[in-house]
C-alpha positions in Angstrom: -9.2 4.1 -47.5 -8.7 6.7 -44.8 -5.2 6.7 -43.3 -5.5 6.4 -39.5 -2.7 7.1 -37.2 -1.8 4.3 -34.8 -3.3 4.4 -31.3 0.1 5.2 -29.6 0.2 8.5 -31.5 -3.2 9.6 -30.2 -2.6 8.3 -26.7 -2.4 11.2 -24.4 1.1 11.9 -22.9 0.9 9.9 -19.7 3.7 10.4 -17.2 4.5 7.0 -15.8 5.1 6.8 -12.1 7.4 3.8 -11.9 10.3 6.0 -10.8 8.2 7.7 -8.1 6.8 4.4 -6.9 10.3 2.9 -6.6 11.5 5.9 -4.7 8.7 5.8 -2.3 9.3 2.1 -1.8 13.0 2.6 -1.1 12.1 5.3 1.4 9.6 3.2 3.3 12.2 0.3 3.5 14.8 2.8 4.8 12.3 4.0 7.5 11.6 0.4 8.6 15.3 -0.3 8.7 15.9 2.7 10.8 13.1 1.7 13.2 14.6 -1.8 13.5 18.0 -0.3 14.3 16.5 1.7 17.1 14.8 -1.4 18.5 18.0 -3.4 18.4 19.9 -0.7 20.1 17.3 -0.4 22.8 17.4 -4.2 23.4 21.2 -4.3 23.6 21.2 -1.4 26.1 18.6 -3.0 28.2 20.3 -6.4 28.3 23.6 -4.9 29.3 22.1 -2.8 32.1 20.1 -5.7 33.5 23.2 -7.9 33.6 25.1 -5.3 35.7 22.3 -4.8 38.2 22.2 -6.4 41.7 19.3 -8.8 42.6 17.6 -6.1 44.6 17.8 -3.7 41.7 16.5 -6.4 39.4 13.4 -6.9 41.6 12.8 -3.2 41.7 13.0 -2.9 38.0 10.7 -5.9 37.5 8.1 -4.2 39.8 8.4 -1.0 38.0 8.0 -2.8 34.7 4.9 -4.5 35.9 3.5 -1.2 37.1 4.4 0.5 33.7 2.8 -2.4 31.8 -0.4 -1.9 33.7 -0.3 1.8 32.9 0.2 1.1 29.2 -2.7 -1.2 29.1 -5.0 1.5 30.5 -3.9 4.2 27.9 -6.4 5.5 25.5 -5.9 7.1 22.1 -5.9 10.6 23.5 -3.1 9.8 25.9 -1.1 8.2 23.2 -1.5 11.3 21.0 -0.3 13.5 23.8 2.7 11.4 24.4 3.6 11.4 20.7 4.6 15.0 20.9 3.9 18.0 18.8 5.0 16.4 15.6 2.2 13.9 15.9 -0.4 16.6 15.2 0.8 17.4 11.7 0.6 13.7 11.0 -3.0 13.6 12.2 -3.9 16.6 10.0 -2.3 14.9 7.0 -4.3 11.8 7.6 -7.5 13.9 7.7 -6.5 15.6 4.4 -5.8 12.1 2.9 -9.2 10.8 3.8 -10.9 13.9 2.4 -9.3 13.8 -1.0 -9.4 10.0 -1.3 -13.1 10.1 -1.0 -13.2 13.0 -3.5 -11.2 11.1 -6.1 -13.3 8.0 -5.6 -16.4 10.0 -6.5 -14.8 12.0 -9.3 -13.1 9.1 -11.1 -16.2 6.9 -11.4 -16.4 5.5 -14.9 -20.0 6.5 -15.5 -19.0 10.1 -14.7 -15.9 10.2 -16.9 -17.2 8.1 -19.8 -21.0 8.1 -19.7 -22.1 5.2 -21.9 -25.6 6.7 -22.9 -23.9 9.9 -24.2 -21.2 8.0 -26.1 -23.7 5.6 -27.8 -26.1 8.4 -28.8 -23.3 10.6 -30.1 -21.6 8.0 -32.2 -25.0 6.7 -33.5 -26.0 10.1 -34.7 -22.6 10.6 -36.3 -22.9 7.3 -38.2 -26.4 8.0 -39.3 -25.6 11.6 -40.4 -28.3 13.1 -38.2 -26.3 15.9 -36.7 -24.0 18.6 -38.1 -21.0 20.3 -36.5 -23.0 22.9 -34.5 -25.4 20.3 -33.1 -22.6 17.9 -32.2 -20.7 20.7 -30.4 -23.8 21.7 -28.5 -24.3 18.1 -27.4 -20.8 17.9 -26.0 -21.1 21.2 -24.2 -24.4 20.2 -22.6 -23.0 16.9 -21.4 -19.8 18.4 -19.9 -18.1 15.0 -19.1 -14.4 14.5 -19.8 -15.1 12.4 -22.8 -17.5 15.0 -24.1 -14.7 17.6 -23.8 -12.5 15.4 -26.0 -15.3 15.0 -28.5 -15.8 18.7 -28.6 -12.1 19.2 -29.5 -12.5 16.8 -32.4 -15.8 18.3 -33.6 -14.1 21.7 -33.9 -12.0 20.2 -36.6 -15.0 18.8 -38.4 -14.2 18.1 -42.1 -10.5 18.6 -41.7 -7.9 15.9 -42.4 -7.6 13.0 -40.0 -4.2 14.2 -38.8 -5.6 17.5 -37.7 -8.6 15.9 -36.0 -6.4 13.5 -34.1 -4.1 16.3 -33.0 -7.1 18.2 -31.6 -8.0 15.0 -29.7 -4.5 14.8 -28.3 -4.6 18.5 -27.2 -8.0 18.3 -25.5 -7.1 14.9 -24.1 -4.0 16.3 -22.3 -6.2 18.9 -20.6 -8.7 16.3 -19.6 -5.9 14.1 -18.2 -4.7 17.0 -16.1 -8.2 17.3 -14.6 -8.4 13.6 -13.9 -5.1 13.7 -12.1 -6.2 16.6 -9.9 -5.2 16.2 -6.2 -3.0 13.2 -7.0 0.1 15.2 -6.3 -1.3 16.1 -2.9 -1.9 12.4 -2.0 1.6 11.6 -3.1 2.8 14.5 -1.0 1.1 13.0 2.1 2.8 9.7 1.3 6.2 11.4 1.2 5.9 13.9 4.1 4.1 11.7 6.7 7.0 9.2 7.3 9.5 12.1 7.4 7.5 13.8 10.1 7.4 10.5 12.0 11.2 10.0 11.8 11.8 13.6 12.9 9.5 13.0 15.9 11.3 9.9 16.8 14.7 11.6 16.7 13.5 14.5 18.8 11.8 12.1 21.2 15.0 10.0 21.6 17.1 13.2 22.2 14.7 14.2 25.0 14.7 10.7 26.4 18.5 10.6 26.7 18.6 14.1 28.1 16.0 13.1 30.8 18.1 10.0 31.7 21.3 12.0 31.9 19.8 14.8 34.1 18.0 12.3 36.4 21.1 10.1 36.9 19.1 7.0 35.9 21.7 5.1 33.9 21.0 2.0 36.0 17.3 2.0 35.1 16.8 0.6 31.6 13.1 0.7 31.9 13.2 4.5 31.8 15.2 4.4 28.5 12.9 1.8 27.0 9.8 3.9 28.0 11.3 7.1 26.5 12.2 5.4 23.2 8.8 3.7 23.1 7.1 7.0 23.3 9.5 8.4 20.6 8.6 5.6 18.2 4.9 6.5 18.3 5.5 9.2 15.7 7.3 6.8 13.4 4.5 4.2 13.6 1.9 7.0 13.0 3.8 8.4 10.0 4.1 5.0 8.4 0.4 4.2 9.2 -0.6 7.3 7.2 2.1 7.0 4.4 1.4 3.4 3.4 -2.3 3.9 2.6 -1.5 7.2 0.9 1.0 5.5 -1.4 -1.5 2.7 -2.2 -4.2 5.2 -2.9 -1.9 7.3 -5.2 -0.9 4.2 -7.2 -4.5 3.1 -7.5 -5.8 6.4 -8.7 -2.9 6.9 -11.1 -3.6 3.5 -12.7 -7.3 4.3 -12.9 -6.7 7.5 -14.7 -4.5 5.8 -17.2 -7.2 3.2 -17.9 -9.8 5.9 -18.3 -7.6 7.9 -20.7 -7.0 4.9 -22.8 -10.7 4.1 -23.0 -11.4 7.7 -24.1 -8.8 7.4 -26.8 -10.5 4.3 -28.1 -13.9 5.9 -28.5 -12.3 9.1 -29.9 -10.9 7.1 -32.8 -14.5 6.3 -33.8 -15.2 10.0 -33.9 -12.2 10.6 -36.1 -13.4 8.0 -38.5 -16.8 9.8 -38.9 -15.9 13.5 -39.1 -12.6 13.6 -40.8 -12.2 14.8 -44.4 -11.4 11.3 -45.6 -14.7 10.0 -44.2 -16.7 12.8 -45.8 -15.5 11.8 -49.2 -16.9 8.3 -48.9 -20.4 8.0 -50.6 -21.8 5.6 -48.0 -24.0 7.8 -46.0 -26.6 8.8 -48.7 -27.5 5.2 -49.6 -28.2 4.5 -45.9 -30.4 7.5 -45.7 -32.4 6.7 -48.8 -32.9 3.2 -47.6 -34.1 4.5 -44.3 
C-alpha cells in the first residue's frame, strides 16, 4: 500500500483573515459611533439655541430652515460632491479602483478558468490508463496554463519519486498558485481600510471650518448655520463608509473563494500523486489493464 500524507499536510499554507476581518469590523463600528456622537452633539446644540431664542428669531430661523430644505431638495450629485470638500475626491477615486478590480477578480476567479474540468478529466484518465509519459504530461500542463495545470506540472516534474517528494512539489507550486489567485486582494482590503479614514478626516476638517465660519460671522444664535455646516462635513463620512462596506464584503468573498478553489486543487492533486509516485509505479496493475484493452 502506498503511504499517503494526510490532506492537511498538502493543503497550501492559507493565511486566515479572521483577525483582519475582526479589525475592520471594529473600525467600522467605531466610525459609526463617532458619527452618532456628532449627530447627538449637533442635536443638543440646536435644542439649546432654539430654547434661548425670542419668538421673532424662532420665526426667522423657521423660514430660513424652510428655504434651506428647499435648496437641499434641489441639489444634484455634482453639487453634493462639491460641498463634500477636497477629501471627497480621493474617496471617489478609490471607489472607481474598487469597481475596476472587483470586476477583474470576478472574471479571473471563475471556477472553469482555475480548474477546467475537461483538462482535469483528460489528464487523470490518461495517467490511469498509462497513455502518457512524463514529457507528454508536462507538455499538456504547459499548454493548458491554468492554475491547476501549474500544480500538476510541479508534481509531474517529480515523476517516479517517492510520494513525499511529489506532495512537497505540489505544496510548493500550490503556494505560488495561491499567491496568484490572491492578486489584488490586498488592494481591495486597502480601499476598505483607507476610505472610512478619509471620510472621518473630511468630517473633522469640515467641522473645524464650520465652527470657524460661525465664530467669524458672529452667528452663535443661528443653529441652522451650525447644522448646515456639520451636515456638509458628514458627507465625507457617509461617502467613505459607502465605499468601505462593499469593499470589505468583496474582500471577504474573494478570500473565501480562493480558499475553496485551493482546497479543490489539493483534492485533484492527490489523485495525481497516487498515479505518478514511486509507490504507484511498483504496483503491477497497469499492464493487465493494457493487455485486456
